[in-house]
C-alpha positions in Angstrom: -19.2 -120.6 136.8 -17.0 -123.4 138.1 -18.6 -126.8 138.3 -18.8 -126.6 142.1 -20.5 -123.1 141.9 -22.9 -124.6 139.3 -23.9 -127.2 141.9 -24.9 -124.4 144.2 -26.8 -122.6 141.5 -28.7 -125.8 140.5 -29.8 -126.3 144.1 -31.0 -122.7 144.4 -33.0 -122.9 141.2 -34.5 -126.3 142.1 -35.6 -125.3 145.7 -35.1 -121.6 146.4 -37.5 -121.7 149.4 -35.3 -124.3 151.1 -32.2 -122.3 150.4 -33.6 -119.2 152.1 -33.7 -121.1 155.3 -30.2 -122.6 155.1 -27.1 -121.3 156.7 -23.9 -121.1 154.6 -22.7 -124.4 156.1 -26.1 -126.0 155.4 -26.1 -124.8 151.8 -22.6 -126.0 151.3 -23.4 -129.4 152.7 -26.6 -129.7 150.6 -24.8 -128.8 147.4 -21.7 -131.0 148.3 -19.3 -128.1 148.1 -17.2 -126.0 150.5 -18.3 -122.8 152.2 -15.8 -120.7 150.2 -17.5 -122.0 147.1 -20.8 -120.7 148.4 -19.2 -117.3 148.9 -17.8 -117.3 145.4 -21.2 -118.3 144.0 -22.8 -115.4 145.9 -20.2 -113.0 144.4 -20.7 -114.4 140.9 -24.4 -113.5 140.9 -23.7 -109.9 142.0 -24.1 -110.1 145.8 -21.7 -108.7 148.3 -21.8 -111.9 150.4 -23.9 -114.8 151.4 -26.2 -112.8 153.6 -26.8 -110.3 150.8 -27.6 -113.2 148.5 -30.1 -114.7 151.0 -31.8 -111.3 151.4 -32.1 -110.7 147.6 -33.4 -114.3 147.2 -36.0 -113.8 149.9 -37.1 -110.5 148.3 -37.4 -112.2 145.0 -39.6 -115.0 146.4 -41.7 -112.5 148.4 -42.3 -110.3 145.4 -43.1 -113.2 143.1 -40.5 -112.2 140.6 -39.2 -114.8 138.1 -35.7 -116.1 138.5 -34.5 -114.9 135.1 -30.8 -114.1 135.8 -29.6 -116.4 133.0 -25.9 -116.1 132.3 -25.0 -115.0 128.7 -22.7 -117.4 127.0 -20.4 -117.0 124.0 -22.5 -119.4 121.8 -25.9 -117.8 122.5 -28.0 -117.2 119.4 -29.7 -113.8 118.7 -33.0 -115.4 120.0 -31.4 -116.6 123.2 -29.7 -113.2 123.8 -33.0 -111.4 123.2 -34.9 -113.7 125.7 -32.2 -113.5 128.4 -31.7 -109.7 128.2 -35.4 -108.9 128.0 -36.3 -111.2 130.8 -33.5 -109.9 133.0 -34.5 -106.3 132.3 -38.2 -106.8 132.8 -37.6 -108.7 136.1 -35.2 -105.9 137.3 -37.6 -103.1 136.4 -40.4 -105.0 138.2 -38.3 -105.3 141.3 -37.6 -101.5 141.2 -41.3 -100.8 140.8 -42.3 -103.0 143.7 -39.6 -101.8 146.2 -39.8 -98.1 145.5 -40.8 -96.0 148.5 -43.9 -94.1 147.2 -43.9 -91.7 150.2 -40.3 -90.8 149.2 -41.5 -90.2 145.6 -44.2 -87.8 146.9 -41.7 -85.9 149.0 -39.4 -85.6 146.0 -42.1 -84.3 143.8 -43.0 -81.8 146.5 -39.4 -80.5 146.6 -39.2 -80.3 142.8 -42.5 -78.6 142.5 -41.4 -75.8 144.8 -38.0 -75.4 143.3 -36.7 -72.3 141.6 -34.2 -74.4 139.6 -32.9 -78.0 139.6 -29.3 -79.3 139.3 -28.9 -83.0 138.2 -25.5 -84.6 138.8 -24.1 -88.0 138.0 -21.2 -89.7 136.2 -21.0 -92.6 133.8 -24.4 -94.3 133.4 -25.8 -92.0 136.1 -24.6 -89.1 134.0 -26.8 -90.3 131.2 -29.8 -90.2 133.6 -28.9 -86.7 134.6 -28.7 -85.6 130.9 -32.1 -87.2 130.2 -33.6 -85.4 133.2 -32.3 -82.0 132.0 -34.0 -82.6 128.7 -37.3 -82.8 130.6 -37.1 -79.2 131.8 -40.5 -78.3 130.1 -42.2 -80.8 132.4 -40.4 -79.6 135.5 -41.3 -76.0 134.6 -38.1 -74.4 136.0 -34.6 -74.0 134.7 -32.7 -77.3 134.9 -29.0 -78.1 134.3 -26.9 -81.2 134.2 -23.3 -80.1 133.6 -21.0 -83.0 132.6 -17.9 -81.4 134.1 -17.3 -82.0 137.8 -16.1 -78.5 138.5 -19.2 -77.0 136.9 -21.4 -79.3 138.9 -19.6 -78.1 142.1 -19.9 -74.4 141.2 -23.6 -74.8 140.4 -24.1 -76.6 143.8 -22.3 -73.9 145.8 -24.3 -71.1 144.1 -27.6 -72.7 145.0 -30.0 -71.6 147.7 -33.0 -72.8 149.7 -35.2 -73.1 146.7 -32.6 -74.8 144.5 -32.9 -78.6 144.4 -30.0 -80.9 143.6 -30.8 -84.4 142.4 -27.7 -86.5 143.0 -27.6 -89.8 141.0 -25.3 -92.7 141.8 -26.3 -96.4 141.7 -23.6 -97.4 144.2 -24.3 -94.4 146.4 -20.6 -94.0 146.9 -19.3 -92.1 143.9 -16.9 -89.5 145.5 -17.6 -86.7 143.0 -21.4 -87.0 143.5 -21.0 -87.0 147.2 -18.8 -83.9 147.1 -21.4 -82.0 145.0 -24.2 -83.2 147.2 -22.4 -82.0 150.3 -21.7 -78.6 148.6 -25.4 -78.3 147.8 -26.3 -79.0 151.4 -23.8 -76.5 152.7 -25.4 -73.9 150.4 -28.8 -74.6 152.0 -30.2 -76.6 149.0 -32.3 -79.7 149.6 -30.8 -82.9 148.0 -32.7 -85.7 146.4 -30.7 -88.9 146.1 -31.4 -91.4 143.3 -29.4 -94.5 144.2 -29.5 -98.3 144.0 -28.9 -99.0 147.7 -28.8 -97.3 151.1 -25.4 -95.7 151.8 -23.5 -92.5 152.1 -25.5 -90.7 149.5 -28.9 -91.6 150.8 -27.7 -90.8 154.4 -27.0 -87.2 153.5 -30.0 -86.6 151.3 -33.2 -84.9 152.3 -35.1 -87.5 150.3 -33.7 -90.8 149.2 -35.1 -92.7 146.2 -33.6 -96.2 146.5 -34.2 -97.9 143.2 -33.3 -101.6 143.6 -32.5 -103.6 140.5 -30.8 -106.9 139.7 -27.5 -105.2 138.9 -24.2 -107.1 138.9 -20.7 -106.8 137.5 -20.9 -109.4 134.8 -19.5 -107.8 131.6 -22.5 -108.8 129.5 -25.3 -108.0 131.9 -27.5 -105.1 130.8 -27.3 -101.9 132.8 -30.7 -102.1 134.3 -30.0 -99.5 137.0 -29.8 -96.9 134.3 -33.1 -97.9 132.8 -34.8 -97.9 136.2 -33.3 -94.5 136.9 -34.7 -93.1 133.6 -38.2 -94.4 134.6 -38.0 -92.7 138.0 -37.0 -89.4 136.4 -40.1 -89.8 134.1 -42.2 -90.3 137.2 -40.8 -87.2 138.9 -41.1 -85.0 135.9 -44.7 -86.1 135.2 -45.6 -85.7 138.8 -44.3 -82.1 138.9 -46.0 -81.3 135.6 -49.4 -82.5 136.9 -49.1 -80.2 139.9 -48.5 -77.2 137.7 -51.4 -74.9 136.8 -53.6 -75.8 133.8 -52.0 -73.2 131.7 -48.6 -74.9 132.2 -49.9 -78.2 130.9 -51.5 -76.4 128.0 -48.2 -74.8 127.2 -46.5 -78.2 127.2 -49.3 -79.6 124.9 -48.8 -76.6 122.6 -45.0 -77.1 122.6 -45.4 -80.8 121.6 -47.8 -79.9 118.8 -45.4 -77.3 117.5 -42.5 -79.8 117.7 -44.4 -82.3 115.7 -45.3 -79.8 113.1 -41.6 -78.6 112.9 -40.5 -82.2 112.3 -43.0 -82.7 109.6 -42.0 -79.4 108.0 -38.3 -80.3 108.1 -39.0 -83.7 106.6 -41.0 -82.1 103.8 -38.3 -79.5 103.1 -35.6 -82.2 103.0 -37.7 -84.2 100.5 -38.3 -81.2 98.3 -34.6 -80.3 98.2 -33.4 -83.9 97.4 -31.9 -84.2 93.9 -34.3 -85.7 91.3 -33.5 -89.2 90.0 -34.3 -90.5 86.6 
């Protein structure tokens, strides 16, 4: 940050409760800077503007979360990096947990439990979440797909039906390809679950919106906490669906995991046996 922006940051850290109640002009005067500097400060910490900054600060104070958004600097040691990134990630995941709409989670689990098949779509970091979700198809108990290609996603969405469920993943909620696929799914009669970081176009068109709020910003060194939070929510959904399946389904999962563990041990033993002897 510039020195003037640091003045604003130091005032916020020293008395965040006071700052919540200040106008932009009031904060600028208290910090001894101009109003455009306050705007630049708000943008530098990942907010869309001063009002967004005040809302996020108020939520942070209300939830009792620590202010751990420490900027990473070129001279940071490994210990400092570990502390900053772990603190930032833990705080961000805690925010997601505390702000998640539990009623929406229940409705999403209901839809997935009644699905004949599930389509997960996303790009970039959201695509990684979609791929992880597809790997959990044993828990969901129905065929799941997460094609990486946009055309394949669109084709799968258009071929869905009332019992097909599309899970559209976009942290910004405005990724054009994800919106296109979600609209195609809706046109085919499929319910859509949105997994997004903020209300917007995607949550508006979804049947169920899971808004997963994290301390995400555009700093090049900031960890991608939205991806981690999204992975956790997928785990919640998959586990919730599995628990609603009949007992024999849960037994089949337990059997599969036992067989998988045995296969891994067997493969390790085979590899050890086939290794060349050493003198």
